[in-house]
Backbone as ProteinMPNN parsed JSONL, in Angstrom:
{"seq_chain_A": "MRVKVCGITRVEDAEVALAAGADAIGMIFHRASPRRVEPDQALRISALVGRRADCVGVLVDSDLPHLEELVERFNLSAVQLHLRSCPLELVAQLAVPVCPVIGIEEGVSPWTVPWWPELPLMLDTLTPDGAGGTGRQLDLEVARVLARHRPIWLAGGLDGDTVGEAVRRVNPYGVDASSRLESSPGIKDPQLVADFVSAARRAAGGPVRANGPSSE", "coords_chain_A": {"N_chain_A": [[14.148, 17.102, -0.744], [12.587, 14.57, 1.146], [13.341, 11.159, 2.242], [11.919, 8.188, 3.091], [12.071, 5.036, 4.678], [9.971, 2.457, 5.26], [8.141, 0.196, 7.401], [10.045, -1.136, 9.006], [11.403, -3.679, 10.903], [13.413, -4.849, 12.167], [16.593, -4.352, 13.775], [18.944, -4.623, 12.17], [17.917, -3.988, 9.601], [17.195, -1.441, 10.033], [19.687, -0.225, 10.28], [20.684, -0.747, 7.727], [18.984, 1.004, 6.239], [19.613, 3.44, 7.192], [22.394, 3.544, 6.612], [22.051, 3.798, 3.857], [21.133, 6.263, 3.534], [18.706, 7.216, 4.331], [16.108, 9.532, 5.392], [14.149, 9.111, 7.221], [12.716, 6.628, 9.374], [10.382, 4.144, 9.329], [8.237, 2.574, 11.619], [5.811, 0.138, 12.103], [2.945, -0.199, 13.94], [0.484, -1.37, 13.788], [-1.653, -3.948, 14.502], [-2.51, -5.946, 12.735], [-0.81, -5.953, 10.658], [1.596, -7.521, 8.48], [4.131, -6.471, 8.794], [4.405, -5.599, 11.327], [6.072, -4.275, 14.035], [7.787, -5.674, 16.765], [7.656, -4.804, 20.366], [10.157, -4.982, 21.772], [12.039, -4.992, 19.702], [11.378, -2.435, 18.537], [12.19, -0.641, 20.483], [15.017, -1.151, 20.367], [15.437, -0.374, 17.8], [14.826, 2.339, 17.759], [16.666, 3.315, 19.617], [18.906, 2.914, 18.13], [18.521, 4.561, 15.928], [18.362, 7.182, 16.929], [19.504, 10.447, 16.776], [20.012, 10.304, 14.13], [18.162, 10.111, 12.112], [14.701, 10.599, 11.439], [12.298, 9.07, 13.485], [9.447, 7.272, 12.902], [6.164, 6.491, 13.861], [3.765, 4.285, 12.709], [0.362, 3.856, 12.31], [-2.927, 2.394, 11.954], [-5.27, 3.106, 13.118], [-6.126, 4.874, 16.184], [-6.026, 6.327, 19.539], [-5.688, 9.387, 21.435], [-4.342, 8.958, 24.042], [-3.084, 6.455, 23.624], [-1.398, 7.018, 21.446], [0.195, 9.02, 22.601], [1.54, 7.378, 24.551], [2.99, 5.758, 22.857], [4.7, 7.469, 21.568], [6.23, 8.527, 23.612], [7.422, 6.221, 24.751], [8.847, 5.037, 22.622], [10.305, 7.085, 21.673], [9.462, 8.722, 19.44], [9.565, 10.603, 16.417], [7.517, 11.511, 14.813], [4.071, 10.811, 13.89], [2.385, 8.64, 11.883], [-0.786, 8.377, 10.585], [-3.13, 6.198, 9.343], [-5.927, 7.049, 8.66], [-9.383, 7.398, 7.901], [-10.665, 9.637, 8.689], [-9.323, 12.12, 10.465], [-9.347, 13.591, 13.541], [-9.105, 17.088, 14.176], [-8.546, 17.957, 16.734], [-6.888, 15.968, 17.794], [-4.654, 16.108, 16.293], [-3.748, 18.632, 17.079], [-3.231, 18.252, 19.843], [-1.21, 16.387, 20.177], [2.215, 15.926, 20.847], [4.167, 15.627, 18.92], [4.56, 15.952, 15.323], [1.802, 15.015, 13.098], [1.187, 12.95, 10.455], [-1.219, 12.515, 8.22], [-2.667, 9.781, 6.322], [-3.946, 9.346, 3.104], [-6.021, 7.387, 1.118], [-5.704, 6.876, -2.295], [-7.905, 6.342, -4.631], [-8.644, 4.633, -7.761], [-9.546, 6.672, -10.4], [-10.27, 8.878, -8.784], [-10.915, 12.381, -8.111], [-8.564, 14.848, -7.735], [-9.495, 17.12, -6.404], [-11.311, 16.335, -4.492], [-9.988, 15.279, -2.39], [-9.456, 15.248, 0.995], [-8.102, 17.336, 3.645], [-5.966, 19.483, 5.635], [-4.237, 22.03, 4.098], [-1.777, 22.909, 5.04], [-0.508, 20.957, 6.403], [1.811, 18.22, 5.977], [0.771, 15.547, 3.801], [0.198, 12.184, 3.301], [0.04, 10.257, 0.474], [-1.322, 7.182, -0.645], [-1.923, 3.805, -1.814], [-4.41, 1.941, -0.348], [-5.399, -0.926, 1.625], [-8.719, -2.429, 2.312], [-9.067, -2.117, 5.119], [-7.808, 0.145, 5.601], [-5.078, 0.127, 5.7], [-1.659, 0.46, 4.416], [1.037, -0.545, 2.251], [0.482, -2.082, -0.051], [2.0, -2.199, -2.438], [1.103, -1.277, -4.762], [1.038, 1.254, -7.357], [-0.161, 4.522, -7.151], [-2.332, 6.938, -8.875], [-0.336, 8.998, -10.535], [-0.798, 11.515, -11.75], [-2.888, 12.633, -10.268], [-1.589, 12.788, -7.8], [0.394, 14.669, -8.686], [-1.084, 17.058, -9.054], [-2.111, 17.565, -6.541], [0.262, 17.989, -5.12], [1.037, 20.439, -6.033], [-0.334, 22.142, -4.442], [-0.195, 21.559, -1.84], [2.135, 20.181, 0.678], [3.247, 16.923, 0.091], [3.777, 13.506, 0.96], [4.715, 10.85, -1.016], [3.722, 7.547, -1.656], [3.383, 4.056, -2.252], [3.892, 1.439, -4.315], [6.586, 2.114, -4.95], [9.932, 1.89, -5.711], [13.562, 1.253, -6.575], [13.288, 1.292, -9.29], [11.001, 2.652, -9.95], [10.783, 5.025, -8.54], [12.202, 7.254, -9.502], [10.913, 8.325, -11.893], [8.409, 8.889, -10.625], [9.164, 10.944, -8.826], [10.16, 12.944, -10.47], [7.788, 13.586, -11.969], [5.955, 14.261, -10.032], [7.103, 15.924, -7.997], [7.347, 15.62, -4.993], [7.05, 16.323, -1.449], [8.185, 14.341, 0.036], [9.235, 10.87, -0.303], [8.084, 7.501, 0.219], [8.706, 4.038, 0.905], [8.081, 0.585, 1.272], [6.974, -2.287, 0.999], [7.986, -3.162, -1.469], [10.623, -3.173, -1.118], [11.501, -5.378, 0.017], [12.693, -8.792, 0.902], [11.107, -10.658, 2.081], [7.916, -10.373, 3.731], [8.361, -7.719, 5.996], [11.077, -8.019, 6.089], [13.841, -6.524, 5.05], [15.533, -5.958, 1.906], [18.879, -5.364, 1.438], [20.13, -4.306, -0.927], [17.887, -3.424, -2.477], [16.892, -1.426, -0.87], [19.014, 0.37, -0.841], [19.131, 1.04, -3.656], [16.555, 2.248, -3.956], [16.744, 4.543, -2.312], [18.966, 5.979, -3.39], [18.142, 6.295, -6.015], [15.958, 7.976, -5.573], [17.239, 10.277, -4.503], [18.774, 11.053, -6.734], [16.839, 11.682, -8.726], [15.611, 13.771, -7.495], [17.593, 15.71, -7.643], [19.401, 15.919, -5.627], [22.31, 15.287, -3.475], [23.744, 11.922, -3.401], [23.828, 10.286, -0.508], [25.053, 9.055, 2.732], [24.02, 8.17, 5.95], [26.073, 8.551, 8.64], [27.407, 7.548, 11.797], [25.971, 9.254, 14.579], [27.354, 12.33, 15.751], [26.796, 13.409, 18.162]], "CA_chain_A": [[13.212, 16.033, -0.644], [12.964, 13.616, 2.206], [13.168, 9.789, 1.849], [11.542, 7.346, 4.256], [11.992, 3.557, 4.422], [8.932, 2.048, 6.159], [7.995, -1.276, 7.7], [11.341, -1.664, 9.613], [10.969, -4.593, 11.977], [14.701, -5.358, 12.746], [17.683, -3.399, 13.958], [19.81, -4.642, 11.057], [17.335, -3.301, 8.552], [17.238, 0.087, 10.274], [21.076, 0.05, 9.941], [20.733, -0.689, 6.277], [18.308, 2.216, 5.757], [20.431, 4.634, 7.676], [23.562, 3.67, 5.786], [21.732, 4.192, 2.468], [20.929, 7.769, 3.596], [17.322, 7.524, 4.558], [15.844, 10.634, 6.304], [13.226, 8.669, 8.183], [12.545, 5.199, 9.452], [8.93, 3.91, 9.763], [7.841, 1.386, 12.467], [4.431, -0.116, 11.99], [2.318, -0.714, 15.17], [-0.813, -1.884, 13.475], [-1.587, -5.399, 14.928], [-2.852, -6.873, 11.643], [0.152, -5.808, 9.544], [2.713, -8.449, 8.491], [5.325, -5.71, 9.126], [4.305, -5.042, 12.625], [7.331, -4.357, 14.861], [7.733, -6.072, 18.208], [8.137, -3.718, 21.181], [11.509, -4.969, 22.067], [12.768, -4.485, 18.549], [11.136, -1.04, 18.367], [13.138, -0.024, 21.441], [16.309, -1.229, 19.941], [15.586, 0.464, 16.58], [14.694, 3.7, 18.264], [17.931, 3.741, 20.244], [19.875, 2.972, 17.018], [18.275, 5.755, 15.057], [18.79, 8.342, 17.729], [19.359, 11.65, 16.002], [20.555, 10.171, 12.766], [17.006, 10.161, 11.251], [13.422, 10.573, 12.097], [11.695, 7.629, 13.735], [7.981, 7.564, 12.658], [5.269, 5.44, 14.251], [2.686, 4.076, 11.749], [-0.88, 3.127, 12.876], [-4.188, 2.55, 11.106], [-6.239, 3.816, 14.003], [-5.678, 5.02, 17.519], [-6.531, 7.522, 20.256], [-4.672, 10.2, 21.898], [-3.553, 8.368, 25.034], [-2.216, 5.426, 22.995], [-0.363, 7.772, 20.661], [1.166, 9.673, 23.534], [2.277, 6.405, 25.191], [3.904, 5.272, 21.864], [5.657, 8.736, 21.284], [7.204, 8.585, 24.792], [8.138, 4.985, 24.914], [9.733, 4.713, 21.639], [10.961, 8.352, 21.281], [8.928, 8.888, 18.084], [9.658, 12.027, 15.901], [6.22, 11.859, 14.199], [3.139, 9.68, 13.866], [1.672, 8.554, 10.632], [-2.122, 7.747, 10.808], [-3.928, 5.752, 8.265], [-7.328, 7.292, 9.082], [-10.249, 7.996, 6.895], [-10.962, 10.898, 9.191], [-8.406, 12.41, 11.598], [-9.764, 14.792, 14.19], [-8.183, 18.19, 14.374], [-8.228, 18.033, 18.143], [-5.878, 15.039, 18.054], [-3.311, 16.672, 15.746], [-3.365, 19.773, 17.915], [-2.75, 17.895, 21.196], [-0.061, 15.481, 20.152], [3.474, 16.733, 21.039], [4.943, 15.472, 17.678], [3.819, 16.15, 14.091], [1.034, 13.898, 12.634], [0.981, 12.868, 9.048], [-2.347, 11.706, 7.868], [-2.548, 9.014, 5.074], [-5.176, 9.273, 2.346], [-6.004, 6.368, 0.08], [-6.073, 7.464, -3.559], [-8.499, 5.266, -5.428], [-8.677, 4.824, -9.122], [-10.526, 7.679, -10.961], [-10.617, 9.918, -7.901], [-10.534, 13.713, -8.535], [-7.651, 15.502, -6.708], [-10.138, 18.158, -5.674], [-12.139, 15.696, -3.463], [-9.064, 14.701, -1.337], [-9.581, 16.186, 2.18], [-7.039, 17.593, 4.631], [-5.495, 20.798, 5.764], [-3.099, 22.213, 3.13], [-0.534, 23.313, 5.718], [0.136, 19.75, 6.986], [2.067, 17.141, 4.968], [-0.287, 14.531, 3.634], [0.727, 11.03, 2.677], [-0.86, 9.498, -0.485], [-0.899, 5.801, -0.795], [-2.977, 2.826, -2.12], [-4.649, 1.323, 0.806], [-6.259, -2.0, 1.729], [-9.948, -2.05, 2.79], [-9.066, -1.671, 6.529], [-7.079, 1.472, 5.795], [-3.552, -0.063, 5.887], [-0.912, 0.525, 3.231], [1.802, -1.797, 2.032], [-0.089, -2.882, -1.137], [2.93, -2.367, -3.473], [0.451, -0.75, -6.051], [1.313, 2.583, -7.528], [-1.35, 5.323, -7.335], [-2.394, 7.822, -10.027], [0.595, 10.058, -10.434], [-1.352, 12.761, -12.111], [-3.663, 13.075, -9.072], [-0.549, 13.235, -6.877], [1.058, 15.863, -9.17], [-1.968, 18.189, -8.88], [-2.133, 17.802, -5.141], [1.654, 18.463, -4.774], [1.168, 21.825, -6.413], [-1.055, 22.913, -3.587], [0.165, 21.217, -0.459], [3.199, 19.244, 0.767], [2.801, 15.489, 0.107], [4.573, 12.248, 0.895], [4.243, 9.931, -2.047], [3.885, 6.099, -1.33], [2.574, 3.071, -3.115], [4.555, 0.85, -5.574], [7.804, 2.861, -5.202], [11.262, 1.225, -5.559], [14.604, 1.897, -7.253], [13.011, 1.345, -10.664], [9.798, 3.531, -10.205], [10.727, 6.305, -7.821], [12.661, 8.337, -10.289], [9.821, 8.932, -12.655], [7.46, 9.482, -9.794], [9.632, 12.161, -8.273], [10.132, 13.876, -11.565], [6.458, 13.949, -12.288], [5.072, 14.798, -8.856], [7.844, 16.772, -7.182], [6.724, 15.487, -3.675], [7.801, 16.741, -0.283], [9.003, 13.207, 0.424], [8.753, 9.56, -0.797], [8.166, 6.458, 1.124], [8.588, 2.791, 0.335], [8.167, -0.511, 2.236], [6.812, -3.699, 0.548], [8.774, -3.346, -2.657], [12.031, -3.168, -0.745], [11.691, -6.593, 0.903], [12.894, -10.102, 0.434], [9.808, -11.233, 2.48], [7.22, -9.334, 4.62], [9.054, -7.306, 7.235], [12.529, -8.288, 6.027], [14.331, -5.607, 3.926], [16.642, -6.409, 1.035], [19.795, -4.175, 1.497], [20.251, -3.719, -2.28], [16.694, -2.775, -2.92], [16.827, -0.185, -0.064], [20.069, 1.299, -1.455], [18.742, 1.502, -4.912], [15.504, 3.194, -3.809], [17.181, 5.847, -1.73], [19.82, 6.538, -4.26], [17.339, 6.739, -7.169], [15.133, 9.093, -5.196], [18.126, 11.45, -4.422], [19.192, 11.49, -8.137], [15.739, 12.238, -9.38], [15.319, 15.177, -6.875], [18.659, 16.539, -7.87], [20.274, 16.063, -4.502], [23.466, 14.376, -3.452], [23.521, 10.642, -2.89], [24.615, 10.3, 0.732], [24.747, 8.076, 3.678], [24.01, 8.701, 7.326], [27.015, 7.952, 9.469], [27.131, 7.625, 13.212], [25.87, 10.573, 15.128], [28.49, 12.894, 16.521], [26.236, 13.808, 19.406]], "C_chain_A": [[13.612, 15.004, 0.33], [12.607, 12.184, 1.696], [12.954, 8.896, 3.136], [11.456, 5.865, 3.802], [11.11, 3.03, 5.576], [8.86, 0.527, 6.361], [9.207, -1.949, 8.243], [10.851, -2.39, 10.857], [12.224, -5.112, 12.753], [15.816, -4.294, 12.819], [18.631, -3.448, 12.728], [19.195, -3.987, 9.806], [17.277, -1.852, 8.73], [18.653, 0.557, 9.936], [21.254, 0.247, 8.407], [20.138, 0.591, 5.676], [19.082, 3.476, 6.077], [21.678, 4.736, 6.849], [23.244, 4.122, 4.423], [21.467, 5.676, 2.413], [19.439, 8.125, 3.817], [17.085, 8.748, 5.603], [14.989, 10.187, 7.485], [13.023, 7.138, 8.118], [11.139, 5.052, 9.997], [8.772, 2.512, 10.458], [6.372, 1.242, 12.432], [3.865, -0.807, 13.339], [0.979, -1.288, 14.981], [-0.82, -3.459, 13.632], [-1.725, -6.271, 13.743], [-1.789, -6.837, 10.511], [1.217, -6.905, 9.661], [4.088, -7.772, 8.803], [5.253, -5.024, 10.528], [5.591, -5.235, 13.51], [6.956, -4.727, 16.287], [8.293, -4.983, 19.127], [9.547, -3.754, 21.486], [12.424, -4.528, 20.905], [12.597, -2.977, 18.254], [11.997, -0.209, 19.345], [14.488, -0.001, 20.959], [16.57, -0.347, 18.685], [15.606, 1.906, 16.849], [16.032, 4.232, 18.869], [19.064, 3.809, 19.149], [19.798, 4.221, 16.254], [18.74, 7.03, 15.684], [18.454, 9.59, 16.915], [19.773, 11.597, 14.585], [19.492, 10.28, 11.73], [15.788, 10.306, 12.145], [12.885, 9.219, 12.345], [10.201, 7.914, 13.811], [7.258, 6.28, 13.058], [4.071, 5.422, 13.353], [1.553, 3.261, 12.379], [-2.009, 3.346, 11.876], [-5.197, 3.307, 11.902], [-5.72, 3.92, 15.493], [-6.391, 6.11, 18.263], [-5.428, 8.24, 20.949], [-3.775, 9.538, 23.072], [-2.541, 7.337, 24.56], [-1.116, 6.049, 22.229], [0.654, 8.437, 21.577], [2.099, 8.608, 24.212], [3.341, 5.874, 24.14], [5.099, 6.355, 21.673], [6.601, 8.605, 22.401], [8.077, 7.365, 24.875], [9.212, 4.755, 23.89], [10.396, 5.998, 20.992], [10.637, 8.632, 19.841], [9.143, 10.367, 17.654], [8.394, 12.516, 15.312], [5.336, 10.57, 14.155], [2.434, 9.778, 12.502], [0.387, 7.708, 10.833], [-2.82, 7.398, 9.59], [-5.379, 5.752, 8.643], [-8.081, 7.874, 7.999], [-10.668, 9.41, 7.364], [-10.114, 11.147, 10.506], [-8.842, 13.621, 12.34], [-8.756, 15.879, 14.402], [-7.637, 18.237, 15.756], [-6.956, 17.018, 18.459], [-4.552, 15.51, 17.536], [-2.853, 17.797, 16.57], [-2.729, 19.425, 19.241], [-1.507, 17.098, 21.188], [1.264, 16.382, 20.109], [4.318, 16.659, 19.713], [4.039, 15.642, 16.409], [3.036, 14.826, 13.711], [0.87, 14.017, 11.147], [-0.049, 11.894, 8.72], [-2.098, 10.969, 6.504], [-3.985, 8.991, 4.431], [-5.055, 8.266, 1.262], [-6.485, 7.02, -1.172], [-6.696, 6.29, -4.447], [-8.523, 5.629, -6.906], [-9.799, 5.771, -9.591], [-10.868, 8.82, -10.023], [-10.186, 11.272, -8.423], [-9.638, 14.211, -7.453], [-8.418, 16.632, -5.841], [-11.06, 17.644, -4.594], [-11.295, 15.193, -2.372], [-9.042, 15.738, -0.208], [-8.204, 16.326, 2.895], [-6.564, 19.042, 4.518], [-4.261, 21.034, 4.944], [-1.804, 22.405, 3.822], [0.197, 22.101, 6.329], [0.55, 18.822, 5.817], [1.112, 16.023, 4.984], [0.409, 13.385, 2.844], [-0.361, 10.447, 1.7], [-0.373, 8.198, -0.71], [-2.087, 5.084, -1.354], [-3.221, 2.034, -0.991], [-5.579, 0.041, 0.675], [-7.681, -1.566, 2.341], [-9.973, -1.521, 4.272], [-8.277, -0.343, 6.748], [-5.598, 1.298, 5.923], [-2.88, 0.048, 4.463], [-0.153, -0.8, 2.927], [1.344, -2.678, 0.875], [0.902, -3.147, -2.277], [2.319, -1.879, -4.865], [0.739, 0.818, -6.128], [-0.046, 3.434, -7.782], [-1.232, 6.202, -8.549], [-1.473, 9.027, -9.806], [0.104, 11.44, -10.877], [-2.16, 13.364, -11.05], [-2.623, 13.638, -8.097], [0.144, 14.503, -7.336], [0.207, 17.184, -8.956], [-1.974, 18.512, -7.39], [-0.802, 18.362, -4.589], [1.854, 19.965, -5.088], [0.514, 22.749, -5.394], [-0.789, 22.737, -2.075], [1.332, 20.288, -0.391], [2.686, 17.846, 0.84], [3.971, 14.604, 0.269], [3.986, 11.388, -0.16], [4.645, 8.522, -1.746], [3.115, 5.295, -2.29], [3.413, 2.638, -4.358], [5.89, 1.518, -5.953], [8.94, 1.824, -4.804], [12.344, 1.9, -6.455], [14.239, 2.119, -8.726], [11.914, 2.372, -10.908], [9.907, 4.869, -9.592], [11.256, 7.495, -8.569], [11.675, 9.066, -11.102], [8.808, 9.561, -11.769], [7.914, 10.857, -9.172], [9.721, 13.273, -9.226], [8.806, 14.458, -11.929], [5.719, 14.719, -11.189], [5.76, 15.933, -8.161], [7.265, 16.787, -5.711], [7.667, 16.119, -2.571], [8.66, 15.567, 0.235], [8.485, 11.877, -0.316], [9.005, 8.49, 0.279], [7.853, 5.055, 0.525], [8.74, 1.736, 1.329], [8.106, -1.879, 1.52], [7.732, -4.068, -0.61], [10.265, -3.348, -2.455], [12.433, -4.321, 0.018], [11.955, -7.887, 0.127], [11.758, -11.008, 0.897], [9.182, -10.187, 3.418], [7.999, -9.013, 5.852], [10.511, -7.426, 7.199], [13.006, -7.411, 4.801], [15.518, -6.277, 3.204], [17.595, -5.242, 0.973], [19.941, -3.442, 0.126], [19.112, -2.895, -2.732], [16.562, -1.437, -2.179], [17.797, 0.76, -0.562], [19.631, 1.901, -2.687], [17.535, 2.5, -4.82], [15.94, 4.587, -3.346], [18.079, 6.621, -2.721], [19.118, 7.105, -5.502], [16.461, 7.953, -6.838], [15.953, 10.231, -5.13], [18.423, 11.902, -5.809], [18.032, 12.19, -8.744], [15.365, 13.712, -8.775], [16.506, 16.122, -7.082], [19.599, 16.738, -6.694], [21.379, 15.169, -4.38], [23.072, 12.938, -2.907], [24.39, 10.56, -1.698], [24.331, 9.213, 1.586], [24.815, 8.691, 5.047], [25.081, 7.94, 8.19], [26.595, 8.069, 10.897], [26.996, 9.09, 13.68], [27.05, 11.036, 15.918], [28.076, 13.439, 17.896], [25.968, 12.712, 20.431]], "O_chain_A": [[14.767, 14.582, 0.391], [11.722, 12.011, 0.859], [13.743, 8.911, 4.081], [10.891, 5.511, 2.767], [11.482, 3.156, 6.743], [9.426, -0.27, 5.613], [9.432, -3.138, 8.019], [10.084, -1.898, 11.685], [12.111, -5.716, 13.82], [15.906, -3.433, 11.944], [19.082, -2.391, 12.285], [19.957, -3.458, 8.998], [17.301, -1.083, 7.769], [18.814, 1.634, 9.362], [21.847, 1.205, 7.912], [20.692, 1.18, 4.748], [19.159, 4.423, 5.294], [22.04, 5.826, 6.406], [24.076, 4.795, 3.815], [21.566, 6.286, 1.349], [19.008, 9.234, 3.504], [17.844, 8.888, 6.563], [15.055, 10.752, 8.577], [13.124, 6.482, 7.081], [10.742, 5.708, 10.959], [9.137, 1.468, 9.917], [5.691, 2.223, 12.731], [4.33, -1.875, 13.736], [0.354, -1.681, 15.966], [-0.068, -4.162, 12.956], [-1.083, -7.32, 13.722], [-1.871, -7.595, 9.545], [1.693, -7.205, 10.756], [5.076, -8.465, 9.045], [5.937, -4.043, 10.82], [6.073, -6.36, 13.643], [6.017, -4.218, 16.9], [9.259, -4.308, 18.773], [10.185, -2.701, 21.488], [13.411, -3.815, 21.088], [13.529, -2.321, 17.789], [12.471, 0.863, 18.97], [15.151, 1.029, 21.078], [17.613, 0.279, 18.498], [16.355, 2.645, 16.21], [16.441, 5.375, 18.666], [19.997, 4.607, 19.229], [20.797, 4.875, 15.951], [19.417, 7.849, 15.063], [17.335, 9.781, 16.439], [19.887, 12.611, 13.896], [19.808, 10.517, 10.564], [15.828, 10.165, 13.368], [13.0, 8.32, 11.512], [9.74, 8.682, 14.656], [7.639, 5.171, 12.683], [3.396, 6.444, 13.224], [1.749, 2.161, 12.896], [-2.043, 4.301, 11.1], [-5.933, 4.114, 11.334], [-4.942, 3.073, 15.932], [-7.272, 6.765, 17.706], [-4.314, 7.724, 21.035], [-2.548, 9.612, 22.998], [-1.381, 7.304, 24.97], [0.033, 5.627, 22.36], [1.856, 8.395, 21.313], [3.281, 8.875, 24.426], [4.471, 5.578, 24.529], [6.286, 6.031, 21.643], [7.8, 8.572, 22.124], [9.294, 7.448, 25.044], [10.328, 4.343, 24.208], [10.961, 5.933, 19.9], [11.576, 8.772, 19.058], [8.921, 11.274, 18.456], [8.139, 13.72, 15.267], [5.803, 9.449, 14.352], [1.974, 10.834, 12.068], [0.442, 6.53, 11.188], [-3.103, 8.299, 8.8], [-5.999, 4.722, 8.906], [-7.593, 8.715, 7.244], [-10.986, 10.269, 6.542], [-10.241, 10.419, 11.49], [-8.709, 14.702, 11.766], [-7.623, 15.589, 14.787], [-6.457, 18.509, 15.975], [-6.127, 17.313, 19.32], [-3.504, 15.369, 18.166], [-1.647, 17.942, 16.771], [-1.846, 20.125, 19.736], [-0.774, 17.14, 22.175], [1.341, 17.405, 19.429], [5.103, 17.569, 19.448], [2.826, 15.464, 16.512], [3.51, 13.716, 13.953], [0.464, 15.06, 10.634], [0.103, 10.681, 8.869], [-1.392, 11.496, 5.644], [-5.0, 8.69, 5.058], [-4.066, 8.276, 0.529], [-7.541, 7.654, -1.174], [-5.983, 5.398, -4.907], [-8.431, 6.804, -7.261], [-10.936, 5.609, -9.146], [-11.675, 9.673, -10.389], [-9.177, 11.345, -9.124], [-9.955, 13.993, -6.283], [-8.001, 16.989, -4.739], [-11.568, 18.452, -3.817], [-11.864, 14.673, -1.412], [-8.679, 16.9, -0.395], [-7.303, 15.505, 2.725], [-6.725, 19.713, 3.499], [-3.296, 20.283, 5.086], [-0.768, 22.086, 3.239], [1.36, 22.2, 6.72], [-0.18, 18.642, 4.842], [0.673, 15.579, 6.044], [1.106, 13.624, 1.858], [-1.502, 10.196, 2.089], [0.819, 7.997, -0.946], [-3.177, 5.653, -1.389], [-2.265, 1.382, -0.571], [-6.402, -0.053, -0.235], [-7.798, -0.443, 2.831], [-10.756, -0.638, 4.624], [-8.12, 0.17, 7.856], [-4.904, 2.265, 6.237], [-3.517, -0.252, 3.453], [-0.57, -1.912, 3.252], [1.727, -3.844, 0.784], [0.756, -4.125, -3.011], [2.916, -2.046, -5.928], [0.685, 1.54, -5.132], [-0.907, 3.018, -8.557], [-0.186, 6.238, -9.197], [-1.766, 9.931, -9.024], [0.602, 12.446, -10.372], [-2.13, 14.588, -10.919], [-2.729, 14.772, -7.63], [0.467, 15.351, -6.505], [0.761, 18.256, -8.713], [-1.848, 19.683, -7.033], [-0.819, 19.155, -3.647], [2.7, 20.643, -4.504], [0.729, 23.96, -5.419], [-1.09, 23.576, -1.225], [1.548, 19.593, -1.383], [1.75, 17.586, 1.596], [5.058, 14.902, -0.226], [2.767, 11.218, -0.168], [5.84, 8.278, -1.584], [2.291, 5.802, -3.05], [3.593, 3.407, -5.303], [6.286, 1.498, -7.118], [8.897, 1.088, -3.818], [12.101, 2.966, -7.022], [14.793, 3.014, -9.365], [11.879, 2.94, -11.999], [9.226, 5.799, -10.024], [10.832, 8.624, -8.324], [11.582, 10.292, -11.033], [8.346, 10.661, -12.068], [7.111, 11.781, -9.032], [9.412, 14.419, -8.898], [8.681, 15.659, -12.172], [4.982, 15.675, -11.428], [5.076, 16.868, -7.746], [6.768, 17.814, -5.252], [8.852, 16.38, -2.779], [9.731, 15.781, 0.804], [7.386, 11.872, -0.871], [9.935, 8.549, 1.083], [6.901, 4.889, -0.237], [9.522, 1.947, 2.256], [9.127, -2.563, 1.453], [8.198, -5.205, -0.689], [11.061, -3.491, -3.384], [13.509, -4.357, 0.614], [11.562, -8.082, -1.023], [11.447, -12.0, 0.238], [9.847, -9.241, 3.84], [8.282, -9.888, 6.67], [11.187, -7.007, 8.138], [12.561, -7.615, 3.672], [16.332, -7.005, 3.771], [17.192, -4.181, 0.497], [19.89, -2.216, 0.024], [19.286, -1.813, -3.294], [16.17, -0.434, -2.775], [17.452, 1.931, -0.717], [19.705, 3.119, -2.849], [17.519, 3.493, -5.547], [15.564, 5.619, -3.901], [17.926, 7.836, -2.849], [19.425, 8.198, -5.977], [16.243, 8.83, -7.673], [15.51, 11.251, -5.657], [18.328, 13.103, -6.062], [18.235, 13.282, -9.274], [14.912, 14.63, -9.459], [16.397, 17.286, -6.698], [20.479, 17.597, -6.728], [21.433, 14.241, -5.187], [22.181, 12.807, -2.068], [25.602, 10.743, -1.819], [23.435, 8.427, 1.276], [25.579, 9.627, 5.282], [24.918, 6.74, 8.408], [25.539, 8.627, 11.194], [27.735, 9.99, 13.279], [27.675, 10.272, 16.653], [28.917, 13.874, 18.683], [25.483, 12.996, 21.526]]}, "name": "protein", "num_of_chains": 1, "seq": "MRVKVCGITRVEDAEVALAAGADAIGMIFHRASPRRVEPDQALRISALVGRRADCVGVLVDSDLPHLEELVERFNLSAVQLHLRSCPLELVAQLAVPVCPVIGIEEGVSPWTVPWWPELPLMLDTLTPDGAGGTGRQLDLEVARVLARHRPIWLAGGLDGDTVGEAVRRVNPYGVDASSRLESSPGIKDPQLVADFVSAARRAAGGPVRANGPSSE"}
């Protein structure tokens, strides 16, 4: 199982996540987000991450030229799109994987959630404009049903105290946390990050590890 720490805005927070053993670092480029990363910081974070982990760009809406520019400029490994509808043409043309984000509302049936089963899908609780970072946990039963039929990333309300139960119930492809790992919006708390990553690893039955400097 993969573990992602999202909403990274500072180099020092990226280093904390890497040291904790995160597989992926998320940088948010959505202008309205309190966790939006500044371009100079994004360049420094990308350089630090290198091949130690995946560097994922997070957007609420975009078009192909803008996505291609971000991928090239910040050496992104993947793009996470908070879209209500993501065109297949965009996914096919972008050089890196696209992870669509679907908001799971209360009472929704898992059988009404759209997307292609072969692509990893991120489940989250979203704000009205389609952004995440609400800190609210979604319906784990809906997530569990979906995870039986397609690979999913699980987000929303996860931290060191909640991720263990969520992983055991859902068995997701990956877990993602941001707002509940912070001391203030966009500023990560090192202990909360470490607790989240280690709890996720234990629940998945994998080793608790850390990412050291790249040997390449």
